[in-house]
Predicted model as a PDB file, atoms N, CA, C, CB and O in Angstrom, pLDDT in the B-factor column:
MODEL        1                                                                  
ATOM      1  N   UNK A   1      62.567  88.827  98.502  1.00 93.00           N  
ATOM      2  CA  UNK A   1      62.329  89.264  97.155  1.00 93.00           C  
ATOM      3  C   UNK A   1      61.493  90.537  97.194  1.00 93.00           C  
ATOM      4  CB  UNK A   1      61.637  88.162  96.332  1.00 93.00           C  
ATOM      5  O   UNK A   1      60.491  90.622  97.904  1.00 93.00           O  
ATOM      6  N   UNK A   2      61.927  91.522  96.417  1.00 94.00           N  
ATOM      7  CA  UNK A   2      61.190  92.775  96.296  1.00 94.00           C  
ATOM      8  C   UNK A   2      60.989  93.058  94.810  1.00 94.00           C  
ATOM      9  CB  UNK A   2      61.945  93.957  97.005  1.00 94.00           C  
ATOM     10  O   UNK A   2      61.911  92.897  94.010  1.00 94.00           O  
ATOM     11  N   UNK A   3      59.784  93.479  94.447  1.00 96.00           N  
ATOM     12  CA  UNK A   3      59.426  93.684  93.050  1.00 96.00           C  
ATOM     13  C   UNK A   3      59.113  95.155  92.813  1.00 96.00           C  
ATOM     14  CB  UNK A   3      58.223  92.798  92.653  1.00 96.00           C  
ATOM     15  O   UNK A   3      58.598  95.848  93.691  1.00 96.00           O  
ATOM     16  N   UNK A   4      59.436  95.618  91.605  1.00 96.00           N  
ATOM     17  CA  UNK A   4      59.075  96.977  91.201  1.00 96.00           C  
ATOM     18  C   UNK A   4      58.631  96.947  89.740  1.00 96.00           C  
ATOM     19  CB  UNK A   4      60.273  97.968  91.404  1.00 96.00           C  
ATOM     20  O   UNK A   4      59.083  96.119  88.950  1.00 96.00           O  
ATOM     21  N   UNK A   5      57.737  97.870  89.407  1.00 97.00           N  
ATOM     22  CA  UNK A   5      57.305  98.042  88.025  1.00 97.00           C  
ATOM     23  C   UNK A   5      57.613  99.470  87.614  1.00 97.00           C  
ATOM     24  CB  UNK A   5      55.786  97.719  87.853  1.00 97.00           C  
ATOM     25  O   UNK A   5      57.228 100.418  88.298  1.00 97.00           O  
ATOM     26  N   UNK A   6      58.300  99.621  86.505  1.00 98.00           N  
ATOM     27  CA  UNK A   6      58.558 100.935  85.935  1.00 98.00           C  
ATOM     28  C   UNK A   6      57.371 101.267  85.036  1.00 98.00           C  
ATOM     29  CB  UNK A   6      59.924 100.973  85.138  1.00 98.00           C  
ATOM     30  O   UNK A   6      57.308 100.831  83.887  1.00 98.00           O  
ATOM     31  N   UNK A   7      56.437 102.038  85.570  1.00 96.00           N  
ATOM     32  CA  UNK A   7      55.211 102.344  84.822  1.00 96.00           C  
ATOM     33  C   UNK A   7      55.478 103.218  83.607  1.00 96.00           C  
ATOM     34  CB  UNK A   7      54.206 103.031  85.726  1.00 96.00           C  
ATOM     35  O   UNK A   7      54.651 103.274  82.697  1.00 96.00           O  
ATOM     36  N   UNK A   8      56.611 103.896  83.575  1.00 97.00           N  
ATOM     37  CA  UNK A   8      56.974 104.671  82.386  1.00 97.00           C  
ATOM     38  C   UNK A   8      57.355 103.754  81.223  1.00 97.00           C  
ATOM     39  CB  UNK A   8      58.137 105.625  82.705  1.00 97.00           C  
ATOM     40  O   UNK A   8      57.211 104.126  80.058  1.00 97.00           O  
ATOM     41  N   UNK A   9      57.838 102.561  81.545  1.00 98.00           N  
ATOM     42  CA  UNK A   9      58.221 101.591  80.514  1.00 98.00           C  
ATOM     43  C   UNK A   9      57.094 100.619  80.174  1.00 98.00           C  
ATOM     44  CB  UNK A   9      59.441 100.813  80.967  1.00 98.00           C  
ATOM     45  O   UNK A   9      57.083 100.042  79.087  1.00 98.00           O  
ATOM     46  N   UNK A  10      56.157 100.435  81.083  1.00 98.00           N  
ATOM     47  CA  UNK A  10      55.087  99.455  80.910  1.00 98.00           C  
ATOM     48  C   UNK A  10      54.267  99.761  79.657  1.00 98.00           C  
ATOM     49  CB  UNK A  10      54.175  99.431  82.147  1.00 98.00           C  
ATOM     50  O   UNK A  10      53.902 100.908  79.401  1.00 98.00           O  
ATOM     51  N   UNK A  11      53.986  98.712  78.883  1.00 97.00           N  
ATOM     52  CA  UNK A  11      53.185  98.843  77.665  1.00 97.00           C  
ATOM     53  C   UNK A  11      51.741  98.393  77.864  1.00 97.00           C  
ATOM     54  CB  UNK A  11      53.814  98.043  76.545  1.00 97.00           C  
ATOM     55  O   UNK A  11      50.900  98.592  76.987  1.00 97.00           O  
ATOM     56  N   UNK A  12      51.451  97.787  79.015  1.00 97.00           N  
ATOM     57  CA  UNK A  12      50.108  97.286  79.281  1.00 97.00           C  
ATOM     58  C   UNK A  12      49.813  95.972  78.584  1.00 97.00           C  
ATOM     59  CB  UNK A  12      49.096  98.302  78.867  1.00 97.00           C  
ATOM     60  O   UNK A  12      48.650  95.651  78.342  1.00 97.00           O  
ATOM     61  N   UNK A  13      50.847  95.204  78.255  1.00 97.00           N  
ATOM     62  CA  UNK A  13      50.660  93.932  77.553  1.00 97.00           C  
ATOM     63  C   UNK A  13      49.992  92.875  78.428  1.00 97.00           C  
ATOM     64  CB  UNK A  13      51.997  93.411  77.061  1.00 97.00           C  
ATOM     65  O   UNK A  13      49.340  91.968  77.910  1.00 97.00           O  
ATOM     66  N   UNK A  14      50.146  92.981  79.739  1.00 97.00           N  
ATOM     67  CA  UNK A  14      49.479  92.070  80.661  1.00 97.00           C  
ATOM     68  C   UNK A  14      50.164  90.732  80.882  1.00 97.00           C  
ATOM     69  CB  UNK A  14      48.129  91.821  80.181  1.00 97.00           C  
ATOM     70  O   UNK A  14      49.592  89.852  81.525  1.00 97.00           O  
ATOM     71  N   UNK A  15      51.359  90.560  80.375  1.00 98.00           N  
ATOM     72  CA  UNK A  15      52.066  89.289  80.562  1.00 98.00           C  
ATOM     73  C   UNK A  15      52.364  89.017  82.032  1.00 98.00           C  
ATOM     74  CB  UNK A  15      53.366  89.288  79.764  1.00 98.00           C  
ATOM     75  O   UNK A  15      52.332  87.868  82.471  1.00 98.00           O  
ATOM     76  N   UNK A  16      52.649  90.057  82.784  1.00 98.00           N  
ATOM     77  CA  UNK A  16      52.926  89.876  84.210  1.00 98.00           C  
ATOM     78  C   UNK A  16      51.680  89.364  84.939  1.00 98.00           C  
ATOM     79  CB  UNK A  16      53.407  91.203  84.841  1.00 98.00           C  
ATOM     80  O   UNK A  16      51.776  88.504  85.814  1.00 98.00           O  
ATOM     81  N   UNK A  17      50.531  89.891  84.576  1.00 98.00           N  
ATOM     82  CA  UNK A  17      49.275  89.462  85.200  1.00 98.00           C  
ATOM     83  C   UNK A  17      48.989  88.001  84.859  1.00 98.00           C  
ATOM     84  CB  UNK A  17      48.100  90.362  84.741  1.00 98.00           C  
ATOM     85  O   UNK A  17      48.570  87.228  85.720  1.00 98.00           O  
ATOM     86  N   UNK A  18      49.216  87.632  83.614  1.00 98.00           N  
ATOM     87  CA  UNK A  18      48.999  86.237  83.214  1.00 98.00           C  
ATOM     88  C   UNK A  18      49.922  85.284  83.967  1.00 98.00           C  
ATOM     89  CB  UNK A  18      49.209  86.081  81.708  1.00 98.00           C  
ATOM     90  O   UNK A  18      49.531  84.165  84.296  1.00 98.00           O  
ATOM     91  N   UNK A  19      51.138  85.725  84.236  1.00 98.00           N  
ATOM     92  CA  UNK A  19      52.120  84.868  84.910  1.00 98.00           C  
ATOM     93  C   UNK A  19      51.897  84.795  86.422  1.00 98.00           C  
ATOM     94  CB  UNK A  19      53.524  85.373  84.629  1.00 98.00           C  
ATOM     95  O   UNK A  19      52.120  83.749  87.030  1.00 98.00           O  
ATOM     96  N   UNK A  20      51.460  85.894  87.029  1.00 98.00           N  
ATOM     97  CA  UNK A  20      51.363  85.943  88.495  1.00 98.00           C  
ATOM     98  C   UNK A  20      50.192  86.831  88.927  1.00 98.00           C  
ATOM     99  CB  UNK A  20      52.688  86.466  89.110  1.00 98.00           C  
ATOM    100  O   UNK A  20      50.397  87.969  89.350  1.00 98.00           O  
ATOM    101  N   UNK A  21      48.996  86.321  88.822  1.00 97.00           N  
ATOM    102  CA  UNK A  21      47.785  87.084  89.145  1.00 97.00           C  
ATOM    103  C   UNK A  21      47.708  87.524  90.606  1.00 97.00           C  
ATOM    104  CB  UNK A  21      46.574  86.262  88.815  1.00 97.00           C  
ATOM    105  O   UNK A  21      47.032  88.502  90.924  1.00 97.00           O  
ATOM    106  N   UNK A  22      48.385  86.818  91.478  1.00 98.00           N  
ATOM    107  CA  UNK A  22      48.350  87.181  92.897  1.00 98.00           C  
ATOM    108  C   UNK A  22      49.281  88.344  93.220  1.00 98.00           C  
ATOM    109  CB  UNK A  22      48.720  85.982  93.749  1.00 98.00           C  
ATOM    110  O   UNK A  22      49.226  88.907  94.313  1.00 98.00           O  
ATOM    111  N   UNK A  23      50.131  88.699  92.268  1.00 98.00           N  
ATOM    112  CA  UNK A  23      51.133  89.735  92.493  1.00 98.00           C  
ATOM    113  C   UNK A  23      50.865  90.982  91.646  1.00 98.00           C  
ATOM    114  CB  UNK A  23      52.521  89.190  92.189  1.00 98.00           C  
ATOM    115  O   UNK A  23      51.078  92.100  92.116  1.00 98.00           O  
ATOM    116  N   UNK A  24      50.403  90.805  90.413  1.00 98.00           N  
ATOM    117  CA  UNK A  24      50.227  91.906  89.468  1.00 98.00           C  
ATOM    118  C   UNK A  24      48.771  92.061  89.054  1.00 98.00           C  
ATOM    119  CB  UNK A  24      51.095  91.690  88.237  1.00 98.00           C  
ATOM    120  O   UNK A  24      47.999  91.102  89.064  1.00 98.00           O  
ATOM    121  N   UNK A  25      48.415  93.288  88.689  1.00 98.00           N  
ATOM    122  CA  UNK A  25      47.115  93.568  88.096  1.00 98.00           C  
ATOM    123  C   UNK A  25      47.306  94.727  87.122  1.00 98.00           C  
ATOM    124  CB  UNK A  25      46.032  93.904  89.194  1.00 98.00           C  
ATOM    125  O   UNK A  25      48.386  95.312  87.041  1.00 98.00           O  
ATOM    126  N   UNK A  26      46.245  95.051  86.384  1.00 98.00           N  
ATOM    127  CA  UNK A  26      46.304  96.158  85.439  1.00 98.00           C  
ATOM    128  C   UNK A  26      45.268  97.203  85.793  1.00 98.00           C  
ATOM    129  CB  UNK A  26      46.095  95.664  84.006  1.00 98.00           C  
ATOM    130  O   UNK A  26      44.137  96.882  86.158  1.00 98.00           O  
ATOM    131  N   UNK A  27      45.670  98.453  85.679  1.00 97.00           N  
ATOM    132  CA  UNK A  27      44.796  99.580  85.952  1.00 97.00           C  
ATOM    133  C   UNK A  27      43.714  99.640  84.878  1.00 97.00           C  
ATOM    134  CB  UNK A  27      45.599 100.907  86.007  1.00 97.00           C  
ATOM    135  O   UNK A  27      44.017  99.587  83.686  1.00 97.00           O  
ATOM    136  N   UNK A  28      42.474  99.748  85.289  1.00 96.00           N  
ATOM    137  CA  UNK A  28      41.355  99.798  84.343  1.00 96.00           C  
ATOM    138  C   UNK A  28      41.367 101.074  83.494  1.00 96.00           C  
ATOM    139  CB  UNK A  28      40.034  99.697  85.098  1.00 96.00           C  
ATOM    140  O   UNK A  28      40.843 101.085  82.380  1.00 96.00           O  
ATOM    141  N   UNK A  29      41.960 102.134  84.016  1.00 96.00           N  
ATOM    142  CA  UNK A  29      41.970 103.412  83.294  1.00 96.00           C  
ATOM    143  C   UNK A  29      42.988 103.446  82.161  1.00 96.00           C  
ATOM    144  CB  UNK A  29      42.255 104.540  84.255  1.00 96.00           C  
ATOM    145  O   UNK A  29      42.664 103.845  81.043  1.00 96.00           O  
ATOM    146  N   UNK A  30      44.212 103.030  82.447  1.00 96.00           N  
ATOM    147  CA  UNK A  30      45.262 103.153  81.426  1.00 96.00           C  
ATOM    148  C   UNK A  30      45.864 101.818  80.995  1.00 96.00           C  
ATOM    149  CB  UNK A  30      46.358 104.039  81.938  1.00 96.00           C  
ATOM    150  O   UNK A  30      46.687 101.784  80.080  1.00 96.00           O  
ATOM    151  N   UNK A  31      45.468 100.720  81.638  1.00 96.00           N  
ATOM    152  CA  UNK A  31      45.957  99.402  81.271  1.00 96.00           C  
ATOM    153  C   UNK A  31      47.340  99.065  81.773  1.00 96.00           C  
ATOM    154  CB  UNK A  31      45.944  99.274  79.826  1.00 96.00           C  
ATOM    155  O   UNK A  31      47.832  97.964  81.526  1.00 96.00           O  
ATOM    156  N   UNK A  32      47.981  99.984  82.472  1.00 98.00           N  
ATOM    157  CA  UNK A  32      49.334  99.738  82.961  1.00 98.00           C  
ATOM    158  C   UNK A  32      49.308  98.845  84.200  1.00 98.00           C  
ATOM    159  CB  UNK A  32      50.040 101.065  83.276  1.00 98.00           C  
ATOM    160  O   UNK A  32      48.361  98.854  84.986  1.00 98.00           O  
ATOM    161  N   UNK A  33      50.374  98.086  84.339  1.00 98.00           N  
ATOM    162  CA  UNK A  33      50.475  97.146  85.456  1.00 98.00           C  
ATOM    163  C   UNK A  33      50.746  97.867  86.767  1.00 98.00           C  
ATOM    164  CB  UNK A  33      51.574  96.124  85.191  1.00 98.00           C  
ATOM    165  O   UNK A  33      51.339  98.945  86.801  1.00 98.00           O  
ATOM    166  N   UNK A  34      50.291  97.236  87.843  1.00 98.00           N  
ATOM    167  CA  UNK A  34      50.639  97.693  89.184  1.00 98.00           C  
ATOM    168  C   UNK A  34      50.752  96.470  90.084  1.00 98.00           C  
ATOM    169  CB  UNK A  34      49.581  98.707  89.737  1.00 98.00           C  
ATOM    170  O   UNK A  34      50.260  95.390  89.758  1.00 98.00           O  
ATOM    171  N   UNK A  35      51.406  96.661  91.212  1.00 97.00           N  
ATOM    172  CA  UNK A  35      51.639  95.569  92.153  1.00 97.00           C  
ATOM    173  C   UNK A  35      50.500  95.447  93.148  1.00 97.00           C  
ATOM    174  CB  UNK A  35      52.954  95.774  92.890  1.00 97.00           C  
ATOM    175  O   UNK A  35      50.005  96.441  93.679  1.00 97.00           O  
ATOM    176  N   UNK A  36      50.104  94.231  93.385  1.00 97.00           N  
ATOM    177  CA  UNK A  36      49.166  93.946  94.460  1.00 97.00           C  
ATOM    178  C   UNK A  36      49.933  93.752  95.767  1.00 97.00           C  
ATOM    179  CB  UNK A  36      48.313  92.694  94.131  1.00 97.00           C  
ATOM    180  O   UNK A  36      49.445  94.096  96.843  1.00 97.00           O  
ATOM    181  N   UNK A  37      51.137  93.199  95.658  1.00 94.00           N  
ATOM    182  CA  UNK A  37      52.032  93.012  96.803  1.00 94.00           C  
ATOM    183  C   UNK A  37      53.472  93.265  96.345  1.00 94.00           C  
ATOM    184  CB  UNK A  37      51.881  91.569  97.411  1.00 94.00           C  
ATOM    185  O   UNK A  37      53.864  92.833  95.261  1.00 94.00           O  
ATOM    186  N   UNK A  38      54.247  93.954  97.156  1.00 89.00           N  
ATOM    187  CA  UNK A  38      55.639  94.232  96.807  1.00 89.00           C  
ATOM    188  C   UNK A  38      56.575  93.103  97.224  1.00 89.00           C  
ATOM    189  CB  UNK A  38      56.085  95.529  97.451  1.00 89.00           C  
ATOM    190  O   UNK A  38      57.636  92.912  96.630  1.00 89.00           O  
ATOM    191  N   UNK A  39      56.177  92.367  98.237  1.00 92.00           N  
ATOM    192  CA  UNK A  39      56.996  91.262  98.742  1.00 92.00           C  
ATOM    193  C   UNK A  39      56.130  90.001  98.784  1.00 92.00           C  
ATOM    194  CB  UNK A  39      57.587  91.591 100.165  1.00 92.00           C  
ATOM    195  O   UNK A  39      55.538  89.686  99.816  1.00 92.00           O  
ATOM    196  N   UNK A  40      56.057  89.287  97.667  1.00 94.00           N  
ATOM    197  CA  UNK A  40      55.190  88.106  97.610  1.00 94.00           C  
ATOM    198  C   UNK A  40      55.753  86.922  98.391  1.00 94.00           C  
ATOM    199  CB  UNK A  40      54.971  87.700  96.170  1.00 94.00           C  
ATOM    200  O   UNK A  40      56.941  86.874  98.708  1.00 94.00           O  
ATOM    201  N   UNK A  41      54.887  85.985  98.688  1.00 95.00           N  
ATOM    202  CA  UNK A  41      55.282  84.758  99.381  1.00 95.00           C  
ATOM    203  C   UNK A  41      56.265  83.966  98.514  1.00 95.00           C  
ATOM    204  CB  UNK A  41      54.036  83.892  99.722  1.00 95.00           C  
ATOM    205  O   UNK A  41      56.244  84.064  97.287  1.00 95.00           O  
ATOM    206  N   UNK A  42      57.108  83.199  99.156  1.00 94.00           N  
ATOM    207  CA  UNK A  42      58.112  82.401  98.447  1.00 94.00           C  
ATOM    208  C   UNK A  42      57.493  81.442  97.437  1.00 94.00           C  
ATOM    209  CB  UNK A  42      58.943  81.618  99.439  1.00 94.00           C  
ATOM    210  O   UNK A  42      58.123  81.121  96.429  1.00 94.00           O  
ATOM    211  N   UNK A  43      56.288  80.988  97.686  1.00 97.00           N  
ATOM    212  CA  UNK A  43      55.649  80.047  96.768  1.00 97.00           C  
ATOM    213  C   UNK A  43      55.362  80.683  95.405  1.00 97.00           C  
ATOM    214  CB  UNK A  43      54.353  79.523  97.377  1.00 97.00           C  
ATOM    215  O   UNK A  43      55.098  79.973  94.435  1.00 97.00           O  
ATOM    216  N   UNK A  44      55.413  82.025  95.329  1.00 97.00           N  
ATOM    217  CA  UNK A  44      55.151  82.734  94.079  1.00 97.00           C  
ATOM    218  C   UNK A  44      56.430  83.116  93.329  1.00 97.00           C  
ATOM    219  CB  UNK A  44      54.342  83.977  94.362  1.00 97.00           C  
ATOM    220  O   UNK A  44      56.370  83.766  92.285  1.00 97.00           O  
ATOM    221  N   UNK A  45      57.559  82.720  93.852  1.00 96.00           N  
ATOM    222  CA  UNK A  45      58.863  83.097  93.285  1.00 96.00           C  
ATOM    223  C   UNK A  45      58.958  82.764  91.798  1.00 96.00           C  
ATOM    224  CB  UNK A  45      59.989  82.393  94.040  1.00 96.00           C  
ATOM    225  O   UNK A  45      59.316  83.626  90.996  1.00 96.00           O  
ATOM    226  N   UNK A  46      58.648  81.552  91.429  1.00 98.00           N  
ATOM    227  CA  UNK A  46      58.772  81.128  90.029  1.00 98.00           C  
ATOM    228  C   UNK A  46      57.855  81.961  89.130  1.00 98.00           C  
ATOM    229  CB  UNK A  46      58.436  79.624  89.887  1.00 98.00           C  
ATOM    230  O   UNK A  46      58.261  82.357  88.037  1.00 98.00           O  
ATOM    231  N   UNK A  47      56.647  82.226  89.567  1.00 98.00           N  
ATOM    232  CA  UNK A  47      55.701  83.021  88.780  1.00 98.00           C  
ATOM    233  C   UNK A  47      56.186  84.460  88.621  1.00 98.00           C  
ATOM    234  CB  UNK A  47      54.316  83.006  89.436  1.00 98.00           C  
ATOM    235  O   UNK A  47      56.023  85.056  87.557  1.00 98.00           O  
ATOM    236  N   UNK A  48      56.774  85.012  89.664  1.00 98.00           N  
ATOM    237  CA  UNK A  48      57.289  86.381  89.600  1.00 98.00           C  
ATOM    238  C   UNK A  48      58.425  86.476  88.587  1.00 98.00           C  
ATOM    239  CB  UNK A  48      57.771  86.846  90.990  1.00 98.00           C  
ATOM    240  O   UNK A  48      58.477  87.420  87.799  1.00 98.00           O  
ATOM    241  N   UNK A  49      59.325  85.511  88.604  1.00 98.00           N  
ATOM    242  CA  UNK A  49      60.422  85.523  87.631  1.00 98.00           C  
ATOM    243  C   UNK A  49      59.902  85.310  86.214  1.00 98.00           C  
ATOM    244  CB  UNK A  49      61.456  84.445  87.978  1.00 98.00           C  
ATOM    245  O   UNK A  49      60.456  85.868  85.267  1.00 98.00           O  
ATOM    246  N   UNK A  50      58.858  84.520  86.055  1.00 98.00           N  
ATOM    247  CA  UNK A  50      58.250  84.360  84.735  1.00 98.00           C  
ATOM    248  C   UNK A  50      57.650  85.690  84.275  1.00 98.00           C  
ATOM    249  CB  UNK A  50      57.163  83.252  84.761  1.00 98.00           C  
ATOM    250  O   UNK A  50      57.784  86.062  83.109  1.00 98.00           O  
ATOM    251  N   UNK A  51      56.997  86.397  85.181  1.00 98.00           N  
ATOM    252  CA  UNK A  51      56.437  87.710  84.853  1.00 98.00           C  
ATOM    253  C   UNK A  51      57.536  88.665  84.408  1.00 98.00           C  
ATOM    254  CB  UNK A  51      55.683  88.296  86.060  1.00 98.00           C  
ATOM    255  O   UNK A  51      57.386  89.371  83.410  1.00 98.00           O  
ATOM    256  N   UNK A  52      58.617  88.685  85.134  1.00 98.00           N  
ATOM    257  CA  UNK A  52      59.747  89.544  84.762  1.00 98.00           C  
ATOM    258  C   UNK A  52      60.291  89.172  83.389  1.00 98.00           C  
ATOM    259  CB  UNK A  52      60.863  89.448  85.811  1.00 98.00           C  
ATOM    260  O   UNK A  52      60.537  90.039  82.551  1.00 98.00           O  
ATOM    261  N   UNK A  53      60.474  87.890  83.170  1.00 98.00           N  
ATOM    262  CA  UNK A  53      61.090  87.419  81.928  1.00 98.00           C  
ATOM    263  C   UNK A  53      60.195  87.582  80.704  1.00 98.00           C  
ATOM    264  CB  UNK A  53      61.470  85.975  82.072  1.00 98.00           C  
ATOM    265  O   UNK A  53      60.699  87.705  79.587  1.00 98.00           O  
ATOM    266  N   UNK A  54      58.885  87.585  80.893  1.00 98.00           N  
ATOM    267  CA  UNK A  54      57.978  87.689  79.752  1.00 98.00           C  
ATOM    268  C   UNK A  54      57.504  89.117  79.482  1.00 98.00           C  
ATOM    269  CB  UNK A  54      56.786  86.804  79.975  1.00 98.00           C  
ATOM    270  O   UNK A  54      56.809  89.357  78.495  1.00 98.00           O  
ATOM    271  N   UNK A  55      57.863  90.051  80.329  1.00 98.00           N  
ATOM    272  CA  UNK A  55      57.466  91.443  80.109  1.00 98.00           C  
ATOM    273  C   UNK A  55      58.165  91.973  78.853  1.00 98.00           C  
ATOM    274  CB  UNK A  55      57.814  92.328  81.355  1.00 98.00           C  
ATOM    275  O   UNK A  55      59.393  92.051  78.824  1.00 98.00           O  
ATOM    276  N   UNK A  56      57.407  92.338  77.819  1.00 97.00           N  
ATOM    277  CA  UNK A  56      58.033  92.785  76.578  1.00 97.00           C  
ATOM    278  C   UNK A  56      58.776  94.113  76.701  1.00 97.00           C  
ATOM    279  CB  UNK A  56      56.994  92.903  75.516  1.00 97.00           C  
ATOM    280  O   UNK A  56      59.636  94.422  75.875  1.00 97.00           O  
ATOM    281  N   UNK A  57      58.452  94.896  77.721  1.00 98.00           N  
ATOM    282  CA  UNK A  57      59.093  96.195  77.901  1.00 98.00           C  
ATOM    283  C   UNK A  57      60.226  96.151  78.929  1.00 98.00           C  
ATOM    284  CB  UNK A  57      58.062  97.221  78.321  1.00 98.00           C  
ATOM    285  O   UNK A  57      60.950  97.132  79.103  1.00 98.00           O  
ATOM    286  N   UNK A  58      60.376  95.012  79.609  1.00 98.00           N  
ATOM    287  CA  UNK A  58      61.389  94.936  80.661  1.00 98.00           C  
ATOM    288  C   UNK A  58      61.071  95.852  81.829  1.00 98.00           C  
ATOM    289  CB  UNK A  58      62.749  95.281  80.101  1.00 98.00           C  
ATOM    290  O   UNK A  58      61.978  96.371  82.479  1.00 98.00           O  
ATOM    291  N   UNK A  59      59.790  96.052  82.097  1.00 98.00           N  
ATOM    292  CA  UNK A  59      59.365  96.991  83.131  1.00 98.00           C  
ATOM    293  C   UNK A  59      59.347  96.397  84.538  1.00 98.00           C  
ATOM    294  CB  UNK A  59      58.007  97.508  82.800  1.00 98.00           C  
ATOM    295  O   UNK A  59      59.221  97.131  85.517  1.00 98.00           O  
ATOM    296  N   UNK A  60      59.471  95.083  84.645  1.00 98.00           N  
ATOM    297  CA  UNK A  60      59.421  94.417  85.941  1.00 98.00           C  
ATOM    298  C   UNK A  60      60.840  94.104  86.404  1.00 98.00           C  
ATOM    299  CB  UNK A  60      58.570  93.122  85.868  1.00 98.00           C  
ATOM    300  O   UNK A  60      61.620  93.489  85.677  1.00 98.00           O  
ATOM    301  N   UNK A  61      61.158  94.527  87.603  1.00 97.00           N  
ATOM    302  CA  UNK A  61      62.454  94.184  88.190  1.00 97.00           C  
ATOM    303  C   UNK A  61      62.226  93.428  89.494  1.00 97.00           C  
ATOM    304  CB  UNK A  61      63.316  95.462  88.436  1.00 97.00           C  
ATOM    305  O   UNK A  61      61.254  93.658  90.213  1.00 97.00           O  
ATOM    306  N   UNK A  62      63.148  92.528  89.767  1.00 97.00           N  
ATOM    307  CA  UNK A  62      63.083  91.707  90.978  1.00 97.00           C  
ATOM    308  C   UNK A  62      64.424  91.840  91.682  1.00 97.00           C  
ATOM    309  CB  UNK A  62      62.752  90.195  90.647  1.00 97.00           C  
ATOM    310  O   UNK A  62      65.481  91.687  91.070  1.00 97.00           O  
ATOM    311  N   UNK A  63      64.366  92.126  92.969  1.00 95.00           N  
ATOM    312  CA  UNK A  63      65.582  92.216  93.769  1.00 95.00           C  
ATOM    313  C   UNK A  63      65.476  91.213  94.914  1.00 95.00           C  
ATOM    314  CB  UNK A  63      65.804  93.669  94.309  1.00 95.00           C  
ATOM    315  O   UNK A  63      64.494  91.193  95.657  1.00 95.00           O  
ATOM    316  N   UNK A  64      66.481  90.407  95.033  1.00 92.00           N  
ATOM    317  CA  UNK A  64      66.520  89.446  96.142  1.00 92.00           C  
ATOM    318  C   UNK A  64      67.049  90.128  97.390  1.00 92.00           C  
ATOM    319  CB  UNK A  64      67.396  88.218  95.786  1.00 92.00           C  
ATOM    320  O   UNK A  64      67.934  90.980  97.314  1.00 92.00           O  
ATOM    321  N   UNK A  65      66.507  89.754  98.532  1.00 79.00           N  
ATOM    322  CA  UNK A  65      66.952  90.307  99.808  1.00 79.00           C  
ATOM    323  C   UNK A  65      68.326  89.800 100.171  1.00 79.00           C  
ATOM    324  CB  UNK A  65      65.967  89.968 100.911  1.00 79.00           C  
ATOM    325  O   UNK A  65      68.861  90.164 101.219  1.00 79.00           O  
TER     326      UNK A  65                                                      
ENDMDL                                                                          
END                                                                             
């Protein structure tokens, strides 16, 4: 699994962080999301998909290997 965030689309809503704190965080300067890890452990799979699905801007993409 590989994750990407389109920071041009990100609204800074923080839904990804709420869903998967070990994978996502928000920049203190602009509030936009960024990745803590691009390839998270398999145990975080469900949380990553929840983050993708709850992002109001559709800024999170997930690609399976």
